[in-house]
VEXLUM-603463 format. One record per residue (C-alpha): y, z, x. Coordinates in pm, whole numbers, plus 32768, in hexadecimal, padded with zeros to 4 digits. Example, Ala and Ser with C-alpha at 12.3 -4.5 7.8 and 13.67 -1.06 7.14 Angstrom:
2
7E3E830C84CE/7F9682CA8557/
# end
This chain:
511
479D855549F4/465F84A34987/46BA84814819/48228431486C/47C083174958/46D6828D4851/47FF826B4765/48BA81AA4872/479980BD48B3/48377F86481F/49927FD848AA/4920800F4A0F/48617ECA49FB/49A67E0F49BD/4A507EDA4ACC/49447E7C4BC7/49747D0B4B85/4AEC7D324BA6/4AE57DE54CF3/49D77CFE4D7B/4AC07BDD4D2D/4BF47C884DBB/4C4A7D2C4F01/4DAF7CB04F1B/4EF57D674ECD/4E8B7EC24E59/4D3C7EFB4F05/4D747E5E505A/4EC57E175101/4F447CB25120/4E6D7C7C5258/4D617BDE5181/4E477AEE50D0/4EC77A7F5226/4D627A395294/4CDE7996515A/4CAD78225124/4D8676F850DD/4D5976744F7F/4D5575104EFC/4D4175674D8B/4D3174084D07/4C2073934DF4/4B3274B74E22/4A3E74584D0F/4A5772E24D3A/499B71F94E1F/4A5370E74ED7/49E96FA54F7F/49BC6FC0509E/493371245085/49FB7246510A/49B37300524E/484A736F525C/48A174DC528C/49BC74F3518E/4A4474225072/4BA574A55096/4C087388517F/4D2572AE510A/4D04713A50CB/4E3B70D15188/4E5A704952E9/4EC2712A540D/4FF670DE54D5/4FAF70B5564B/50C4715A5710/506471005879/4FC66FCE5916/4F2070805A3E/4DA5705B59FF/4D6C71AF5AA3/4E73725C59D1/4EA17215585F/4F5372CF574A/4F17727455DE/4FE572F954BE/4FA272C9534B/4FF4737A520B/503673615098/511473F44F8C/506D74214E3B/50B1748D4CD7/4FBA74E14BC5/4FD575694A66/4EAE75E34995/4E9876374822/4D8D771D478E/4D4576D5461C/4CB9783645DD/4DE9791C45DF/4DFD7A73467F/4EC37B21456E/4EFC7C5B463F/4F9A7B904759/501B7A3B46E1/509479DD483D/4F2579A0489A/4F0678884799/4F847793489D/4FCB77864A10/50BE76C74AEA/506A76B84C5C/5126761E4D7E/508575FE4ED6/50DE75895032/4FCA7544512D/4FFA751152A2/4EEE74B353A0/4F14749A5517/4E15743A561F/4E5F74415793/4D6773A95889/4D9D73C859FC/4C4F73A85AAC/4B93748D5AD6/4C53755A59D1/4C7D7523585B/4D3C75F3575E/4D5E75C655E8/4E12766C54C8/4E0F762A5352/4F0D76EC5281/4F6D76DF5111/50857796505F/508B77A24EE4/5156782A4DC5/50E978674C5C/5232781E4BB1/51DF78CB4A67/50ED79D64AE4/51E17A554BE9/50EB7A574D0B/50FB79B44E61/5001798D4F7A/4FDC791C50E0/4E7E78A5513A/4DE77854528C/4CB2777D5266/4C68775253D7/4D1B77C75513/4C5F77B2565A/4C60774757C6/4B3476A5586F/4AD5766559D6/49D575565A24/491F753E5B6D/495273F95C2A/47F773805BCD/485273B95A5B/470274625A23/479275BC59F5/48C17645593E/495F779B590E/4A4377DF57E6/4B207907578D/4BBC792A5634/4B7278CE54CD/4A9077A154AB/49AE76F953AA/485176A45426/470B7632538F/461A7756535C/45517714521F/455975E2513D/450076BB5010/462577A35052/470D767F509B/46B875A54F6E/46BA76C04E70/47D577854F15/472278CF4EF6/47F079775005/46C17A1550AA/46F779895206/486779305203/495D79E8511F/49FD79324FFC/4B5179334F57/4AE5798B4DF7/4C2D79A84D3E/4BAE78944C5B/4A2E78A14C3E/4A2477394BC5/4AC076D74D12/4A2F77C24E17/4AAB77564F6B/49E877A550AA/4A9D785B51C1/4A3E7859532D/49A8798653D5/4A977A2C54C8/4A2B7A8E5624/498479F05753/48A978B95749/47CF782A585C/472476D85832/462B762D5919/459B74CE58EE/4475743259A1/43A973035942/4376731757C6/43B6748E57B5/44F075535763/450E76CD5785/4633778656E7/467578FC570D/478579CB5663/47FE7B2E569B/49287BF1561B/499E7D5A5640/4A407D5654EA/4A077CE15385/4ADA7C20528A/4A417C1F512A/4A5F7B325005/4BB67B254F67/4C0F7AF94DFC/4D1D7B2C4CF5/4E1D7C3C4D29/4DD27D824C70/4ED07E9A4C56/4EC180024BDE/4FDC803B4AEA/500D817A4A1D/4E9C81D04A31/4E2C806F49D1/4DA67F4F4A9A/4E687E0E4A5A/4E607CAF4AE6/4F067B624AA5/4DBA7AAC4A9A/4CD87A154991/4BAE7A884A60/4BFB7BFC4A3F/4B817CC24913/4C587DF748F4/4B8E7F3548B0/4BD97FE64769/4CDD80F9476F/4C3081CF4665/4AC88227460D/4A1483064516/4986843045D6/48BB85234501/497184A143CF/4AC884D64468/4BB583BC44C2/4BE883E34637/4CF5833E470D/4C7582AE4853/4D2D82B5499D/4CB281D64AB8/4CF1822B4C23/4CB181404D46/4C54820B4E77/4CAB81264F98/4C02819250DD/4CA881635231/4CAA7FF25283/4BDB802553BE/4AB5809852E8/4AB77F3F5246/4B0F7E535363/4A6F7F215478/490F7EA6542F/48737DBC5532/477A7CAA54EB/46D67B7B5581/45E77A5D554E/4532793B55EF/44D077DC557C/43DF76E95622/43FD757F55B0/4318745C5606/437C72F555C6/44B1725C5525/450472CD53C2/45A4717B537B/449D7094540E/432470B25405/425071EB53E2/42DD73415432/428D74B35409/433076005455/42EF77755461/43F978815432/440779FB5449/45247AEE541A/45627C63541E/46B97C985389/477B7D3E526F/47497CB15111/48807BE050D0/48AA7C6E4F6F/49147DD94F82/48457ED44EC0/48CD7FED4DE5/489E815B4DB8/492F821B4C92/494D83794C04/49A383C24A97/4A1285174A1E/4A9385B048DB/4BCA86854901/4BE387E14869/4CBA87694747/4B9286A346C5/4C75857F466A/4CB284F947C9/4BB3845148AB/4BCE83EA4A16/4B0F82D84ACA/4B2F82C34C46/4ABF817C4CE5/4AAA81234E56/4A2B7FF14F17/491B8018501D/487E7F30511D/47087EEC5118/46367E315218/451F7D3651F0/442B7C5F52B2/44337AE8526E/43067A0D52BA/4321789A5275/4277774D52AF/42DF75E8525D/423B7494527B/42BD73415216/42D471CD524D/43F670D8523E/442A6F655275/45A06F5C5236/45886EF750C7/44776FEA505B/4452715750AD/4345724C5040/430973B350A8/426374FD5055/4306764650B1/428477AD50A9/435178E850D0/42CF7A4D50C7/43D97B5A509A/435B7CB950EB/44647DCA50C0/444C7F11517E/443D8043509D/4569812950A1/45A4825D4FC7/46F982F64F7C/4748841F5059/470985724FBA/4845862E4F5A/4839876F4E8B/498987144DED/492385BB4D75/47F3850F4CE5/481383A64D53/471A82A04CEC/470D81714DCE/46A1800C4D99/455E7FC44E53/454B7E494E85/43F07DBC4E4D/432D7CBC4F13/43427B4B4EB5/42567A324F0C/42EE78DC4ECF/427877754EDE/434F76404EB0/42F974D04E98/440373CA4EDB/441072524EC9/452A71564ECB/452E6FDE4EBD/46306EC74EC1/45DD6DAE4DCF/46746C544DBC/46CD6C274C4C/47776AF64BB7/489B6ACE4B76/49076BE94C5F/49686B6F4DB8/49116CBB4E5B/47C16D704E3B/47936E754D2D/473B6FC94DC4/463C70A84D15/45F372104D81/44CD72D64CF6/44A7744A4D41/43BB75574CCA/43DC76CB4D18/42D677D54CD3/431B79424D1E/421B7A5B4D0C/42EF7B934D04/42927D014CE7/43667DE04C09/449A7E764CAE/449D7FE84C55/45AF80E94C81/452682154D3E/459A837A4D7C/45AE842C4ECC/4436846A4EC1/43ED82F84E92/4376832B4D2B/43C281FF4C49/44A9826B4B2E/450181294A7B/451A7FB14AAF/466D7F584A22/46927E224AFD/452A7DB24B33/456A7C514BB9/460B7BE14CFD/45F57A6A4CBE/46DE79944BEF/45B778AE4B9E/444478FC4BB4/438777D24B23/447976AD4B23/446775334B2B/45A474764B8A/45E572FF4B74/4720725F4C02/479B70FB4BFB/48C4705A4CA7/49456EFF4C4F/4A5B6E3D4CFC/4B0D6D3D4C23/4C666CA54BF9/4D7E6D044B08/4EB26C234B02/4E596BA14C5A/4E346CFE4CED/4CF66DB24D59/4C716EAA4C58/4B5E6FA14CB4/4AAC70404B8B/49B4715A4BB8/48D772094AB9/47FD733C4AD3/470773D649E0/465B751F4A30/455275D34965/44E7773949B0/43A2777248F6/43A778ED4923/4504790C4891/44C87808477F/4613776647CD/46B97632485E/47E075DA4938/488774854913/4996740A4A00/4A5672C44A1D/4B5A72684B1E/4C2E71304B49/4CF870D94C7E/4DDD6FAA4C6C/4E466F3C4DCA/4F926E9B4D73/4FE36E6E4EE2/4F826EFC5033/507570194FF3/506D70524E7A/4F3170CA4DC9/4F2A712A4C58/4E1372064BCE/4D8F727B4A7E/4C5573284A05/4B9E7405490E/4ABC75354943/49DB75A34823/490276DC4822/480876B24708/470277C146BD/45FF777745B2/468178A244EB/47FF78AD44EE/481679BA43E0/48957B1C440E/47307B9743E6/46E37B07453E/47147C2E462B/46647B964758/473A7BF94881/46D07AE14969/47D179E049D2/47AE78C548D4/47AB79B747AF/48AF7AB14821/49B679AB4877/496E78B7475D/4ADB78C546ED/4B5E78344836/4B4976C247DE/4C7676084864/4D2974BC4889/4DF3747D49C3/4EC673734A6B/4FAC73494B92/500B72814CC2/4FFF72914E3D/50E871F84F3C/504B71C25092/511471B251D0/
# end
């Protein structure tokens, strides 16, 4: 087992990334795709003026339609139909269909207010025309009851809240899960359960509890004829053959899916204490959570069959818990915002269960201490009529190595040593509103440098607001490591996915 698993080191590493990105279709039933998030592909990486909702940038830029005039009872309905096509200059020769994508979406949002109750739902359906996949995403779906004094509120359902500015700005998915089908556009999802909020003076206390757990979701992965396949550019298929003791050995992968209750039947909770107003003046907050890690962990067992030319690799997802300790402090005057955010992620050790018939090794997530600095400013720049928005972010992560351990807790290897997408990154964003042929044009630019990975990420996005209903979009995403050659075997994000540059464009019709 030991020598055999050593041979599979690089293959299991790819497999871990794939299953961490994907829990839809083959691993978990469609429940998760029904409870994932609504996507606004063309807008997720762009900044708009005015800025999007403070807790989520998936809000649309069109006006709601008031349905009732009663001030104590109001229904608002809004939505959008969108289309986007993307082209990837670096071809995937083994699967040419992945060289481009064509996506159609339909988003629908409904809010019903009837004091003291409020309910809200945000749903998106989408279809990849050429990839043959469809989805139904629920971004938020909840009902709230507010006490008559409006100082307390109880919510049941799926809801986005502010927990940690570091986690929110960098979309790490530590507090709230993320839709990670496209890592360049990770979309935060609300926690699902029970929320209780109490306000008094300058203080705000929020508590969350849930008897079940919904993890991150990602691209669909299927087991087909002993191979793991996916219609996604963000999935690296493990090799089907390997040299074992000088013999070419065929590999068969098996996904061992546990009963769904072992995944979703994991309770969790958290609390956040906020002082001040995050959008005006000085503010600070503390947060603590004891909950499952949103990214599922893996355990795996590799064995060589008696023929000597056939190998088997069994892989199964497992749930791990962690403690989250966080603190934030900031200041805002409406046009300028600055903050510092700290988040300490302390996983709880868990070894694979001993079984005389198997020899599973299990991923043991390591602790992470993270600090983020954020600042944004709106500048009046001639000849632009509207202010130019600049965002500056820095993320530093001190992360222990994630080892894979046996049933005795003995570290065996570290085939996926990092949990973070970025560990030492500086990000600069700019958003400029101008006019093109008499119509409003919003241009946004982002440059990110990760010093540990020795790589860059460049993103541009253009949104031309032809009318209140019609928006046209275009953009470019470039992943640029310092060493783009085949000799670069660094498995961290900017190096492993350096072939996923793309150009995209589309439109959105708001109603």
